[in-house]
N, C-alpha and C positions, 0 to 999 in steps of 0.2 A: 735104702734111701739115705742120703746125706742130709744132716741138719745144718743150717747156717747158724753160726754163732753171732750174737749181737756184738757190734763193735764196741770196744771199750770207750769210755768217755774221753780218754786221752789219745785215742788212735783215730786217724782220719781214714776214711775209705779211699780206695784208689781214685775214684771220681772226685772226691773232695780235695785230695792232694793235687790232682791235675788242675782243678779249678783255682785253687789257692796259688799254685806255682804260676799259672797264667796271669792272675791279677798282680802278683808281685813283679813279674817281668814287664807287664804293660805299664804299671805305675812307675817303676824304676826308669823305664825308657822314655815315657811321655810326660810324666809328672801328673797325670790324671788318668782315669779309666772309666769306661762305660761298659754296660752289659755287652754291647756289640763288639767292642775291641777285645774284651775277655773271651767272648764267643769265638772270634776268629783265632785268637792266640791258642785257645784250648782245643780248637778243631771241632767244636760242636756245630751242628747244623741249625739248631733252633735257639732263638732268644729266650723262649719260655723255659727250655731245659736249662739253659745257663742261669737264668734267674732263680730257678728252683735250687740249683746247687749253691748259688750265692746266699740265698735265704738260710740254707742249712749251715753255711759257714758263719753267717751273722748270728744265728742262735748260739753258736759255740764261742762267739766273741772274737772271731778271727778277721772279720771284715766289717765295714760300716759304710753308710751312705746317707745323704739327706734326701728324703722322699721328694720326688718331683723336680729335682735339680740335676741336670745332665752333667756328667763328669765328676761327681763327688764320691764315686765308689773308690774306696781305698783299703789297703790291707792294714791291719792293726798289729801284725807280727811280721818279722823279717828273719830269714835264715842267718845264723851266726857263722862267721868264717871258720872258726876253729872246729866246731862239732857238727855242723850241718843241722843242728836242732833249731827250732823256732824260738825266737825271743820276742817279748813284747816291745813295741816301738815306743820310745819315750819322747 
């Protein structure tokens, strides 16, 4: 039986990376993002699943939003052109 290793604090799971990439694309394209627009972009079927992944990213400090305010979901990091690594947004 294979054991699953816990992900490092600095490494995103595939699902977290997919969700983060979706929010960055939506925000860059539309200037705002909602759970539903991220859901569609990431290809998820459920808003609740999308929200769960967004909460995990928020705990890591990678996304933020204002509770109860539609369209305030935003990435706090952006990929850099040179390395493909994530950089904090200033």
